C-alpha positions in Angstrom: -5.4 12.6 -18.9 -8.6 12.0 -17.0 -7.5 13.8 -13.9 -6.3 16.8 -16.0 -9.7 17.0 -17.6 -11.4 16.6 -14.3 -9.5 19.5 -12.7 -10.8 21.8 -15.5 -9.7 25.2 -14.2 -6.1 26.7 -14.1 -6.1 27.3 -10.4 -7.4 23.8 -9.7 -4.7 22.3 -11.8 -2.0 24.4 -10.1 -3.3 23.7 -6.6 -3.6 19.9 -7.1 -0.1 19.7 -8.8 1.4 21.4 -5.8 -0.4 19.0 -3.5 1.3 16.1 -5.4 4.7 17.6 -5.0 5.4 19.4 -8.3 7.6 22.5 -8.1 5.8 25.8 -8.0 7.2 27.1 -11.3 6.5 23.8 -13.1 2.9 23.7 -11.7 2.2 27.3 -12.8 3.5 26.7 -16.3 1.6 23.5 -16.7 -1.7 24.9 -15.2 -1.6 27.9 -17.5 -0.8 25.8 -20.5 -3.5 25.7 -23.2 -2.5 22.3 -24.7 -5.0 19.6 -24.5 -5.1 16.9 -21.8 -3.4 14.2 -23.9 -0.5 16.5 -24.5 -0.2 17.6 -20.9 -0.3 13.9 -19.7 3.1 13.5 -21.4 4.7 16.6 -19.7 7.0 16.7 -16.7 4.5 18.4 -14.4 1.9 15.7 -14.7 4.5 12.9 -14.5 6.3 14.3 -11.5 3.2 14.5 -9.4 1.0 11.7 -10.8 3.4 8.8 -10.4 2.5 5.2 -11.1 2.5 4.6 -7.3 0.0 7.5 -6.8 -2.3 6.2 -9.5 -2.2 2.7 -8.0 -3.2 4.3 -4.6 -6.1 5.9 -6.4 -7.4 2.5 -7.4 -6.4 2.4 -11.0 -5.3 -0.8 -12.6 -2.0 -1.1 -14.5 -2.4 -2.5 -18.0 1.2 -3.6 -17.9 0.6 -5.7 -14.8 -2.5 -7.3 -16.3 -0.6 -8.2 -19.5 2.2 -9.8 -17.5 -0.2 -11.8 -15.4 -2.0 -13.1 -18.6 1.1 -13.9 -20.7 3.5 -15.0 -17.9 1.4 -16.8 -15.3 3.1 -17.8 -12.0 2.8 -21.5 -12.8 5.0 -21.1 -15.9 7.9 -19.5 -14.0 
């Protein structure tokens, strides 16, 4: 959602989705879409380009991984 808001303009959204490997038609439909960033974060275009691996490479922390570390420590396994 934050990346979608940061990209701001249609051509920026399309260009960056294409860089991430989204198909041309999907990127254009997503970039021209007028739905808000929360709605677009759940769409195929955003999820096909912005994978969990890519987000991890960007330096973002996974809430799921933190939860597992807290509730299932390595010493309890």
